[in-house]
N, C-alpha and C positions, 0 to 999 in steps of 0.2 A: 111179429117178424118171426122168419124159423132160427131157428139154433144156430146151424150155420152162420148165417149171415150176424147173427149174435157174434156167434166167436170172432169172427173176421174182423169186427169192427171194433170189437174189445182189442186184439188183434192190432189195428191201427193206431189206435189210444195207446197201448201199452208201446208200442214201439217211438211214439214220435216222444211220449214224456220220458221214457227211460235216456232219447237223443236228448232231451232239451234238461236232463239235468244232469250226466254227464258230458256234456260237450262243452266246452269251455264257452266264456260271455262274447256274444259278437259286437264289437264295437258299434256304434252308428256310427260312423266316420267312411264304416265301408259302405258299397254300393249307393244307395239313397237314402237308408236310413233315417240319417241326420233330419232331411228335408221334410219327408213324413210325418215322423214324431214333432220337430218343431209345426208346424201345420195342426196338428191333434190339439197340443197343448194351446195355441191360439185358439182354435175353434173349442173348446174344452171351458177357457179363462173367458170367452164372450167377447175376443177379439177380430173377430171375424176371420176368414181365410189368409192369412197376413203371414212371411214370412220375412224374418228378418226386419221387420218395419214396412214391407211391402206390398200392396196386393200382389199374386204372382198366376201367372198360366200358364207357367211350367208342369203341375199337378192336377191330375183330375181330382172331384171332389169325394166320393164314395167311400175309400178308406183313410184318408183322414176324417169322417166324419166315424167311420168305426172306430178308429184311434182312440176320436175324444166322447163318444158316448163312454167308452170303458174309464180315459181319464176324468170324467165328471165323474164318475160311481165312486172309484177305486183313488182319485188322486193319480197322480202321474207315474203308476208304477206299472212298469213297461216288461216285469214278469210275466204278470196278471193277463194284458194286452195278449203276450204270447202265447199263454194257455188257449185263451178263447181264437185266436189263429187255429191252435191245435186241434178245437173243437170241431170248427170249420173244415178243419181238412180231413179230420174223421165223418162228418157228414157228407162230404164228397166222394169219400168210396160206397157208402150207399146210394148217393145218387151215381154213381158208375154201375153200381149193381142196377138201378132199376131201367138204366138205360140197355145193360146187356141181355137183362130178360124181355125187352119189348124188340130188341132187335130179332133174338134166338129163342133163350131160352133163361130158366133158372142157373141150370147151370155155366152158361155164359156170363151170368149175370156173378155168379159167386165166383167164379174164377180169374174176373177182370175186376171186381173189388177188391179179390186176396193179393192180386198181383201191384193195386196203388196200394194196398195196407201196408205190404212192404218194399215199393219201392225208392229208393235210398234218393231221390232229385227231392220228389213230396214230402219226405219227411224229414229230411234237410229245410227244406224252404218254410217247413208249416210255421217255425217261430221266430223268421227274420220280420222283420219287421220293414217288410215290403208287399206292395198289393197283388201278387199273384194266386196266392191262398185265397184270397176270399174271391177275386175276380174270375178263378177256376170254378166255384164253386156256385156262381151268379149265374158264368153263360151254359153251363152243365142245365141245370137246373131252367134257366130260357130253353133249352133244348128238348128236354123232357118232358115240358108240358107244351110243347110246341107236336111233339109226334104225340104226345096225349091227344090234343087237337084236333090232327088227326082221323083218331078213332073213333070220336063225337061228335055228333049232333049238333052241340051248340056251339058258341064262342067263347068260353068263358076262360079254356085253356088257352085259347093265343090271345087273348086280355092278360093274364097273366104272365104270357110266355113273354109279349112284346113288353109289359112293364119290368121282368125284368132281364131281358133284352139292352133296355134304354140304359139301365142302372149299372150294368158289367161295362157300356160304353162310356158312362161317369166313373169306371174303377178303371178300367185302363181301354183306350178306344180302337184298340184293335181290331176288332170283327165291327165298326162302326159303317160299312159297306159290305158286307158280309150278306146281308139281303138280296143284295144286284144278283148273286150267284145262287143261292135259293131260288128266286123265280125265274133265273133264267134256267136252270135244272130243272123247274114244275113244268116250263114250255117245252124241254124241248122233251121228256118223259110224258109228257102228254095228259097233265096231271087234271081235273078238274076244276071248273070256276070256282067251287067252293072252297077247294084247298089253295088255289091260289088267291084265293078273296082274304082266306086265313091269314097270309103269309102274307100280304100290302098291309092287313087290319095289325098285325105282330109289328112290319117297319114301322110303319104309321105312331103304332104307341110310344116304339121305341124312338124317335125321337122329339116325341111331345113330353117325352121324361127327359130327355138332353136338352129340348129347348130354354128353361127358365136359367141355365148355367149360359148357354150361346150369349141369351140376351145380355148375364152379367157381363161376361166378358166383351160385349159390344161396348156397353154401359162405360164400364171401368178404361176400355186402352181402345176404344173408337175402329175397333176392324170386326171383320167377320172368324171369329176362333169360335166353331161349334164344340169342344169342349177343351184340350189344353195344345199347346207350342212341343215342338219336337221333332216333327217327321222333317222338318228340313233340313237338320242336318243326320238326319239317319240315311235320306237321298243321297246328302252330297257325299258323305262316307260311302255308302257303296257305288258310288261311278267312279271314286277313285283308282286308276289302272295302276299307278305306282305303289297303292299300299295294297293288294289284293283286292279293293273292297272292302275291307277289314276295320273293325274300330281301331283307332288310333287316339290316344290320350289328345289333350290340350296341348301339352308342349312339342308337340312333331309341329316339326315345320310348315306343313301346308296348311296349316291353323292363320298364320300369319297375314296372309292378305285379308282374312276378316275380322283382324283383331279391332278391326276402327269402331264395329257393330256391337263391340260386350256390353255397353251400357245401354242398349235398347233393345229387346227381345225379340218386336216387331221387326226391325231391322235385320234383324240376327236371322231370323226365319227366313226372311226373304231374301237375305246373300245367299245362306246356305241353299235354297232352291234353285238360284241363279247359276251360282257355280257350278251346281250338280249337273244343270240343264249346259253349260260351257263344256264341261267335261266331255258328254256325252256328242255336244257337234261337233265336237273340235275332233273324237275317234270313234264314229256309230261302233263299225266293225270289231275294234277295239274292245266297248260295250258290252257288245254280245258274248264277245266270247267269256269276258269276265262276269256278264250274268248266268251264262252256261256253268263255271266252274265254281258259281256260287253256292249251284244245287247240293254239293257233295260237303262242305260243312253246314248248312241249312239242313242238312236231315240226319248226316252222319257224324257231327261233332260230338260229344256225349257231353251233359250236362256236368260240371263240377269238373271237367277232362284237364284244365289247365291247372290248378292249384293242384289235382293229383298228380300231376307228372314232376310237380315239384317236388314232392316226395319221393316216390317212386316210378322210374321208365314200367319196370315189369309191371306192377298194378294198373297202371296208364294201359297200356295197350290189351291188356285182358278188360278192362273196362271198356276200350276202343271195339274189340271183338263183339261182345254182350251186347254193345247197342248196337253195332251193324246189325248181330242176329237178331235184335228187337223190333230192328228201321225195317228187315226183310223178311219178316214173319207180317208185320200190320199191313206192309204194302200187298202180301199176298191174301192175306186176308180181307184188304179191301176188296180184290178180283174175286173171292171166293163169294164175300158179298153180294157182288152184281147184279145176279138176277134179283136181287129182293131188294134195289133201287128204285126200285116205286114208293117204296115205304121208308126206305131210310135216307133218300134223298141229300135233306137236309144235313143229316153229318156229312154226306161225301162233299156237301159245300161246305164248310167248317175247310177240310182239311183240304179242299180245293183254292178258297182264296188264301189260304197261309200259303200255302206253298207259292201263288201268282205273284201275290202282293210283298211277302219276305223279302223274294228274291232281287224286286226294287232296290233295295236296301241294305244295311251292311247283315253280314249271319252274324249271329251270336245265341249258342245254345239255350240261353236263357229264354231267348222269343219263342222259343219251341213249347217249351214246358206245361204253358197251358192246354198245348192240345195235345199232351203228349196221355190222358186216361183214353181220350178217345181212340189213339193210336194202340192202346194195351188192348180196350176190347176186339179191336180185327184181329194183331195180333194172338188175343186169348184162342177168337174164333178160329185161327189157323193152326192151332194147338187139338182143338176139338177134332177138326178136320181131318189132322194126320194121324190121333187117335183113333178114329172112328175105321180109315182104314187098316189100320196092323191092325185093329182089334175088331173085326163084326161084328153085328151083332149079332145073337143067336136068335 
């Protein structure tokens, strides 16, 4: 490891530890932390994947297993779990460096790693009891092995990529069908059969890793649930024109027609999908306009903006401007990297899949966070392009 990268990783570690040390303890009742923690405690105690005494399909299993391993060794020690997440976040900066280096050169890798080392949302999320930090690490490592496999003659890296991708699905199943986009772009860009074969191998192995959990869900609940429930509610919320397709809490009147399903998670999921489809059928043109409008919050709403606005309106608008610059630089970087699409199209496929699939559900800045390390690489690529235009090489 070169000295510059080591310095960046130490800086990432220091920034996260300082934030962890000085920030007030985040209550488990916020977000879904209490649920994740309860599952980790249950697994560590040998009681199975149980919450409130019941088997659940709401959470995927990998992150609770991560917590359970920590709790098994150190006891129910949440600060220790947060410390290990901080280490995972630091290692993610290393993965970003390797991806940037593979895309263009070492300088791009170093700039991208530095950005992620100091990027406030990644720092803030590193000690939160939630699956984002572990998920980002797993899927980025899968992409790194995939690109590595394209450069190699064997299949070993593609195998590792598939296993890691499957584990990432079991951590947060947001990229479950990403492979369809990757294979589609491979065909569009006329990649050779061997490369497409590696993508198919990665896909098959990822689903193989997921399959035991799918079987578990079917045996316990009698329905086909690949990983976990929850997509139905996200789809229904994203289809409501009167709320702008945004998230609204359970107290909102629009939930009341669905209250009869609250004691049956399978019925709840099905009813949400049906309610979403009814919204679309009732006003197809309005739904299309709503979907188009969701593009702005999907990409340009900063992580943490809502809580910051409650504290300072001025800081909120500064964050808004900085984030808009970040996204625009990322889009510019994607365009600048287009000539190299034959090598790095799997990264394009990730962002394309996110952009398409998340327009269907309700927009939330937190949903974009896992993909911001990739956006950072392309934003830093843009800065490199601008620098070389302003300061020509001698």
